[in-house]
Backbone bond lengths (Angstrom), bond angles and torsions (degrees), N, CA, C in turn:
res aa  C-N    CA-C-N  psi(-1)  N-CA   C-N-CA  omega(-1)  CA-C   N-CA-C  phi
1 M - - - 1.441 - - 1.526 108.73 -
2 R 1.267 118.10 111.07 1.451 123.44 179.55 1.482 109.68 -94.09
3 T 1.304 120.50 119.33 1.424 123.29 178.07 1.515 110.21 -120.76
4 K 1.278 115.56 156.50 1.471 120.28 177.37 1.532 108.35 -76.84
5 P 1.333 118.20 125.24 1.459 117.60 -176.35 1.507 111.28 -68.42
6 I 1.326 116.10 147.75 1.459 122.70 178.17 1.545 107.46 -84.89
7 P 1.326 117.49 125.41 1.468 119.27 178.88 1.525 110.84 -59.23
8 I 1.325 114.27 150.04 1.481 121.09 -176.24 1.521 109.61 -61.29
9 G 1.342 118.18 -30.26 1.470 121.09 -178.81 1.506 112.85 -72.04
10 A 1.346 118.21 -20.34 1.448 121.36 178.79 1.531 112.55 -80.73
11 R 1.321 115.49 -11.08 1.483 120.52 178.72 1.527 108.63 -88.17
12 A 1.295 117.07 71.03 1.438 123.24 -169.79 1.521 113.86 -101.89
13 R 1.319 116.82 3.54 1.467 118.93 -179.43 1.550 109.02 -106.85
14 R 1.328 114.10 134.06 1.448 119.60 180.00 1.525 109.32 -92.49
15 F 1.320 116.38 127.54 1.473 123.89 178.18 1.539 108.12 -116.61
16 V 1.295 113.69 154.00 1.482 120.81 170.48 1.500 106.67 -114.42
17 L 1.304 116.21 125.58 1.471 121.82 176.49 1.522 107.18 -85.42
18 E 1.321 116.75 118.25 1.454 121.95 -179.43 1.527 111.65 -103.42
19 M 1.314 115.88 131.79 1.455 122.73 -178.39 1.548 109.82 -98.67
20 P 1.342 117.62 139.82 1.455 119.38 178.10 1.528 110.83 -73.23
21 L 1.339 114.52 145.13 1.427 122.22 176.16 1.542 106.21 -131.72
22 E 1.342 113.99 113.41 1.462 119.74 -176.79 1.533 110.11 -107.53
23 R 1.333 116.29 137.47 1.451 122.29 174.15 1.512 109.60 -137.46
24 P 1.325 117.41 149.09 1.457 119.17 -178.17 1.534 112.59 -63.94
25 D 1.344 114.27 145.89 1.445 118.72 -179.99 1.550 112.79 -97.15
26 G 1.312 116.13 -0.23 1.485 120.02 179.43 1.499 114.00 88.86
27 F 1.306 119.17 -5.94 1.441 123.73 178.70 1.512 112.91 -119.08
28 G 1.329 117.15 16.13 1.476 120.25 178.24 1.503 112.94 95.98
29 G 1.320 118.35 -4.95 1.467 121.66 177.00 1.507 111.94 -108.98
30 V 1.275 115.95 -166.71 1.484 119.74 179.64 1.525 110.06 -132.14
31 I 1.313 115.15 154.66 1.449 122.75 171.86 1.537 106.37 -108.30
32 R 1.305 116.69 120.71 1.475 121.10 -179.45 1.497 110.18 -101.32
33 T 1.353 115.14 123.70 1.454 121.85 171.70 1.505 106.14 -124.07
34 Y 1.311 115.67 172.09 1.479 120.32 -177.51 1.522 109.90 -122.92
35 T 1.308 116.35 140.89 1.446 122.00 176.96 1.531 109.00 -115.97
36 S 1.301 116.09 140.34 1.468 119.99 -176.60 1.511 110.31 -67.06
37 G 1.316 115.49 139.41 1.465 122.04 175.75 1.488 108.46 -114.35
38 P 1.346 114.65 -144.45 1.469 119.14 -175.63 1.537 113.25 -72.88
39 Q 1.330 115.78 151.39 1.436 122.03 171.90 1.518 107.72 -88.50
40 I 1.343 114.98 131.77 1.459 118.79 -178.22 1.515 107.92 -136.07
41 W 1.340 116.11 154.62 1.425 122.69 179.86 1.525 110.42 -100.38
42 G 1.340 116.32 142.02 1.453 120.23 -179.16 1.525 112.89 -156.54
43 A 1.304 113.90 176.29 1.468 121.72 175.56 1.517 108.47 -116.45
44 I 1.327 115.64 141.53 1.491 119.36 -178.10 1.516 107.91 -120.58
45 E 1.334 115.63 142.15 1.445 122.61 179.04 1.521 108.41 -139.77
46 M 1.314 117.37 127.37 1.450 120.82 -179.46 1.519 109.05 -77.18
47 L 1.324 115.71 135.10 1.467 120.48 -179.05 1.488 112.59 -102.74
48 S 1.356 116.11 -51.89 1.482 118.35 -176.87 1.525 109.63 -154.85
49 G 1.306 112.03 160.17 1.456 120.64 174.86 1.533 107.37 -135.95
50 A 1.286 116.17 137.11 1.480 119.46 179.35 1.536 108.99 -140.86
51 E 1.317 115.11 151.33 1.436 120.14 175.74 1.515 107.88 -121.68
52 R 1.290 117.14 131.41 1.469 122.22 178.64 1.512 107.96 -134.82
53 V 1.306 114.27 162.58 1.456 121.48 179.45 1.541 108.06 -103.86
54 R 1.320 114.11 123.94 1.468 117.98 178.35 1.538 105.73 -134.73
55 A 1.341 115.05 125.92 1.470 122.98 -175.87 1.507 111.98 54.67
56 D 1.342 115.78 43.42 1.465 124.76 177.66 1.536 112.08 62.89
57 R 1.323 117.19 22.66 1.451 120.55 176.57 1.514 109.99 -128.05
58 P 1.334 119.51 137.97 1.446 119.69 176.71 1.524 111.09 -69.89
59 E 1.309 116.88 140.58 1.438 121.84 -176.83 1.575 107.22 -136.47
60 Q 1.316 117.22 133.83 1.453 121.04 179.27 1.503 110.78 -99.36
61 S 1.327 115.01 145.27 1.444 120.12 174.97 1.549 108.39 -130.57
62 L 1.337 116.35 123.91 1.445 122.89 -178.90 1.527 108.01 -117.29
63 T 1.305 116.88 129.41 1.448 120.79 177.25 1.508 110.20 -116.72
64 H 1.291 116.59 142.67 1.469 124.36 -176.69 1.505 111.50 -133.77
65 R 1.297 115.60 160.12 1.467 122.22 169.68 1.538 107.01 -113.30
66 I 1.359 114.46 123.11 1.464 119.81 178.70 1.519 106.72 -114.32
67 T 1.333 116.19 125.47 1.457 122.10 178.41 1.502 109.63 -106.89
68 L 1.297 116.95 123.25 1.438 125.71 -177.73 1.531 109.47 -121.53
69 R 1.310 115.86 167.36 1.451 119.95 171.00 1.531 105.65 -71.07
70 Y 1.333 118.28 144.45 1.450 122.21 -173.45 1.529 111.77 -60.94
71 R 1.309 115.67 140.11 1.464 121.65 175.30 1.537 106.80 -151.83
72 E 1.296 116.57 141.76 1.476 123.33 179.07 1.516 110.14 -74.15
73 G 1.317 114.78 151.07 1.454 121.75 165.73 1.526 116.32 84.62
74 V 1.315 119.54 8.36 1.456 120.41 175.64 1.510 109.83 -77.95
75 T 1.319 116.93 122.64 1.476 121.06 -176.89 1.535 111.34 -124.40
76 G 1.297 114.94 174.58 1.442 120.56 178.21 1.492 116.13 -71.62
77 A 1.340 117.41 -9.89 1.440 120.76 176.72 1.523 111.79 -79.84
78 M 1.301 115.84 -16.39 1.483 122.33 -178.46 1.537 108.72 -87.62
79 R 1.330 115.84 170.59 1.434 120.15 174.49 1.514 110.16 -143.68
80 L 1.297 117.62 162.57 1.467 123.15 178.68 1.499 109.18 -116.05
81 T 1.323 117.60 142.65 1.448 122.83 174.94 1.521 110.80 -124.39
82 S 1.307 116.44 147.85 1.452 122.08 173.51 1.496 106.59 -141.72
83 G 1.303 117.58 104.51 1.444 121.34 -174.92 1.513 109.47 65.86
84 L 1.311 117.26 -123.95 1.462 122.31 177.69 1.502 113.51 -92.59
85 R 1.302 118.50 -1.34 1.460 122.40 -179.73 1.555 110.89 -90.36
86 R 1.335 115.08 138.24 1.460 119.84 178.69 1.527 108.36 -122.39
87 F 1.334 114.96 143.12 1.465 121.24 -176.95 1.504 109.46 -129.77
88 A 1.337 118.45 121.60 1.463 123.37 174.20 1.527 107.14 -80.97
89 I 1.300 116.09 125.84 1.471 121.20 177.07 1.508 109.35 -75.96
90 R 1.326 117.89 122.99 1.477 123.29 177.46 1.526 111.19 -95.56
91 T 1.315 116.70 -47.98 1.470 120.51 178.68 1.542 109.25 -146.23
92 T 1.320 115.53 155.78 1.470 121.70 175.00 1.509 108.20 -130.24
93 A 1.296 117.07 150.09 1.471 120.87 177.80 1.501 110.64 -155.17
94 D 1.301 114.97 150.05 1.458 124.29 169.18 1.498 105.54 -99.80
95 P 1.355 118.45 102.67 1.491 120.71 -165.99 1.506 114.71 -61.50
96 D 1.315 120.10 -35.34 1.462 118.58 -177.07 1.544 112.36 -120.58
97 G 1.315 116.78 6.17 1.457 119.98 174.93 1.528 113.84 78.45
98 S 1.327 118.85 7.25 1.433 122.65 -176.47 1.559 112.89 -88.78
99 K 1.304 117.96 -2.87 1.472 123.25 -176.83 1.522 110.92 55.94
100 R 1.340 115.66 40.08 1.459 121.97 178.83 1.525 108.20 -105.42
101 D 1.316 118.16 -44.48 1.485 123.05 -177.74 1.509 109.38 -122.18
102 L 1.303 115.30 152.96 1.462 122.84 171.20 1.523 106.54 -123.75
103 V 1.288 118.86 117.94 1.440 124.42 -179.16 1.543 107.73 -100.91
104 C 1.326 117.99 121.82 1.451 124.11 178.16 1.520 109.60 -110.72
105 L 1.304 117.87 123.95 1.455 120.60 170.04 1.553 106.19 -91.41
106 V 1.327 116.06 121.32 1.447 120.97 -172.49 1.534 110.26 -127.68
107 E 1.343 113.38 162.12 1.449 121.13 174.40 1.522 106.76 -121.41
108 E 1.337 114.97 129.76 1.463 118.55 -179.51 1.528 109.29 -72.35
109 M 1.331 115.46 134.01 1.457 122.66 -177.26 1.545 108.44 -96.40
110 R 1.300 115.53 132.23 1.483 119.70 177.62 1.501 109.61 -88.98
111 A 1.311 118.03 145.15 1.452 122.75 -178.64 1.514 111.06 -76.24
């Protein structure tokens, strides 16, 4: 998949990559919290918005594409934050295999 690279100047949004931290809850499960990781610069582009009804309540779902400089080890268990906005990482990909960009498809999390 050949994509046009995003210029470095277009990556004007600062994100914080948050890593999951799991600890036992004493009942056989885990409590997941997140700890702040590195600050990275990226570009964000909205892909779609949908509204669905869940438990008789309307719920919105917003998906975005976030393009970052390539880095190893970014998984779907992590999340990105930008100010007060949080994004759950759904998938990550190196679009052309050059290890130049990392494209994350994310879903915005509501508070």
